[in-house]
C-alpha positions as CSV (number, residue, x, y, z in Angstrom):
1,X,19.5,-0.7,100.3
2,X,18.2,-4.3,100.6
3,X,15.0,-3.2,98.6
4,X,17.1,-1.7,95.8
5,X,19.3,-4.8,95.5
6,X,16.3,-7.2,95.7
7,X,14.5,-5.2,93.0
8,X,17.6,-5.1,90.8
9,X,18.0,-8.9,91.2
10,X,14.3,-9.5,90.3
11,X,14.7,-7.2,87.3
12,X,17.8,-9.0,86.0
13,X,16.0,-12.3,86.5
14,X,13.0,-11.3,84.5
15,X,15.1,-9.8,81.7
16,X,17.2,-12.8,81.2
17,X,14.3,-15.1,81.2
18,X,12.3,-12.9,78.7
19,X,15.1,-12.5,76.3
20,X,15.9,-16.3,76.2
21,X,12.4,-17.4,75.7
22,X,11.9,-20.5,73.5
23,X,9.2,-21.0,71.0
24,X,7.5,-24.4,70.4
25,X,5.5,-25.6,67.4
26,X,2.5,-27.7,68.7
27,X,-0.7,-29.0,67.4
28,X,-3.6,-28.3,69.8
29,X,-7.1,-29.7,68.8
30,X,-5.8,-30.2,65.3
31,X,-4.6,-26.6,64.8
32,X,-1.1,-25.4,64.5
33,X,-0.1,-23.2,67.5
34,X,3.1,-21.5,68.4
35,X,3.7,-21.1,72.2
36,X,6.4,-20.5,74.8
37,X,5.1,-23.4,76.8
38,X,7.0,-26.7,76.2
39,X,4.8,-29.3,74.4
40,X,5.2,-32.4,72.4
41,X,6.1,-30.4,69.3
42,X,9.4,-29.3,68.1
43,X,11.5,-26.3,69.2
44,X,11.5,-23.4,66.7
45,X,14.8,-21.8,66.2
46,X,14.3,-18.1,65.1
47,X,16.7,-16.7,62.5
48,X,18.1,-13.3,62.3
49,X,15.5,-10.6,61.4
50,X,15.9,-7.6,59.0
51,X,18.9,-9.3,57.2
52,X,18.2,-7.9,53.7
53,X,21.3,-6.2,52.4
54,X,21.1,-2.4,51.7
55,X,20.5,-1.2,48.1
56,X,23.5,0.1,46.3
57,X,21.3,2.7,44.6
58,X,18.5,4.3,46.5
59,X,15.0,3.8,45.0
60,X,13.7,6.9,43.1
61,X,9.9,7.0,42.4
62,X,9.2,8.1,38.9
63,X,5.5,8.3,38.1
64,X,4.4,6.5,34.9
65,X,3.3,9.0,32.1
66,X,0.4,7.4,30.5
67,X,-0.7,9.0,27.2
68,X,-3.9,10.9,27.6
69,X,-6.8,9.6,25.5
70,X,-10.3,10.7,26.4
71,X,-13.5,12.3,24.9
72,X,-14.3,13.9,28.3
73,X,-15.0,17.5,28.3
74,X,-14.7,19.7,31.5
75,X,-16.8,22.8,32.0
76,X,-16.1,26.3,33.2
77,X,-13.3,27.8,35.1
78,X,-13.6,25.0,37.6
79,X,-13.1,22.6,34.7
80,X,-9.9,24.4,33.7
81,X,-8.5,24.0,37.3
82,X,-9.3,20.2,37.1
83,X,-7.5,20.1,33.7
84,X,-4.4,21.7,35.1
85,X,-4.3,18.8,37.7
86,X,-4.8,16.2,34.9
87,X,-2.1,17.8,32.9
88,X,0.4,17.1,35.6
89,X,-0.7,13.5,35.8
90,X,-0.8,12.8,32.0
91,X,1.6,15.4,30.5
92,X,-1.1,16.4,28.0
93,X,-1.9,19.7,26.4
94,X,-5.1,21.6,27.4
95,X,-7.6,22.8,24.7
96,X,-9.9,25.6,26.0
97,X,-13.0,26.5,24.0
98,X,-14.8,29.7,24.9
99,X,-18.4,29.9,23.4
100,X,-21.8,31.2,23.9
101,X,-25.1,29.3,23.5
102,X,-26.5,31.9,21.1
103,X,-23.3,32.1,19.0
104,X,-23.8,31.1,15.3
105,X,-20.0,31.0,14.7
106,X,-19.7,28.6,17.7
107,X,-22.2,26.1,16.2
108,X,-20.3,26.4,12.9
109,X,-17.0,25.6,14.5
110,X,-18.5,22.7,16.4
111,X,-20.3,21.3,13.2
112,X,-17.2,21.7,11.0
113,X,-14.5,20.9,13.4
114,X,-15.0,19.9,17.0
115,X,-17.8,17.3,16.6
116,X,-16.4,15.8,13.3
117,X,-14.8,12.4,13.4
118,X,-11.4,14.0,12.6
119,X,-11.9,16.7,15.1
120,X,-12.9,14.3,17.8
121,X,-9.8,12.1,17.0
122,X,-7.5,15.1,17.2
123,X,-9.1,16.4,20.4
124,X,-8.8,12.9,22.0
125,X,-5.1,13.6,22.9
126,X,-5.9,16.9,24.7
127,X,-7.6,17.7,27.9
128,X,-10.7,19.6,26.8
129,X,-12.4,22.5,28.6
130,X,-15.5,24.3,27.4
131,X,-16.2,27.6,29.0
132,X,-19.3,29.7,28.6
133,X,-18.4,33.1,30.1
134,X,-22.1,34.1,30.4
135,X,-22.7,31.2,32.9
136,X,-20.7,32.7,35.9
137,X,-18.7,35.5,37.1
138,X,-15.6,33.2,37.5
139,X,-16.0,32.0,33.9
140,X,-16.3,35.6,32.7
141,X,-13.4,36.8,34.7
142,X,-11.3,33.9,33.3
143,X,-12.3,34.9,29.8
144,X,-11.5,38.6,30.3
145,X,-8.1,37.8,32.0
146,X,-7.1,36.0,28.8
147,X,-8.1,39.0,26.7
148,X,-11.2,37.4,25.3
149,X,-13.7,39.6,23.6
150,X,-15.5,37.5,20.9
151,X,-16.9,34.0,20.4
152,X,-15.7,31.5,19.6
153,X,-12.1,31.8,21.1
154,X,-9.7,28.9,21.3
155,X,-6.6,28.5,23.5
156,X,-4.0,25.8,23.9
157,X,-1.8,25.2,26.9
158,X,1.2,23.1,25.9
159,X,2.6,20.3,28.1
160,X,4.6,21.7,31.0
161,X,3.7,25.3,30.1
162,X,1.7,27.6,32.4
163,X,0.6,30.0,29.6
164,X,-2.5,29.6,27.4
165,X,-1.8,30.5,23.7
166,X,-4.5,31.9,21.5
167,X,-5.4,29.7,18.5
168,X,-6.9,31.6,15.5
169,X,-10.4,30.2,14.7
170,X,-10.0,31.6,11.1
171,X,-7.0,32.5,9.0
172,X,-6.6,34.0,5.6
173,X,-5.3,31.4,3.1
174,X,-5.0,32.1,-0.7
175,X,-6.8,35.4,-0.2
176,X,-9.9,33.9,1.5
177,X,-10.7,33.5,5.2
178,X,-10.8,29.7,6.2
179,X,-11.7,28.0,9.4
180,X,-9.3,25.9,11.4
181,X,-9.2,22.3,10.0
182,X,-8.8,19.0,11.9
183,X,-5.5,18.6,10.3
184,X,-4.3,22.0,11.7
185,X,-5.7,21.0,15.1
186,X,-3.9,17.7,15.0
187,X,-0.6,19.6,14.3
188,X,-1.3,22.0,17.0
189,X,-1.9,19.3,19.6
190,X,0.9,17.1,18.5
191,X,3.4,20.1,18.8
192,X,2.1,21.0,22.3
């Protein structure tokens, strides 16, 4: 019993001395030092901690939606997966271009639309993906899943939409077949 009482007394003595510790601000060898040992310096009185008032409205994080503007192209099905992640970040439409290296119509589309200054400017606002289905089984499966059967084939995925919409490369205007223009492409991207 004496051991328990003496242990309790020691514990209470330690707690009281620890909780009432005083802090002194001293200069030792020309350097400012804070210590619990009394010195020639002044006694520091600590204020209340964590005294900031609570917010009336809780903070809600809203990510900044920066407009997408890039000439970067992503390639293949893996590039499309990356484009989906970027779409969440930038809230931009995705432009998917299926082509083949040997396809003459694909070169015509590139020369008359995709690589022109107006075409580049229009596509600058979209996340661009170029897929050559002949390069891999994953690229071919992606093309077939979307119902692709000819080159070139274009798709647009609007902001916040999970479905790719087919874009006609050529359309009949005034009785003649005409290729998609940069103005048409700009309208499609702005509406997406």
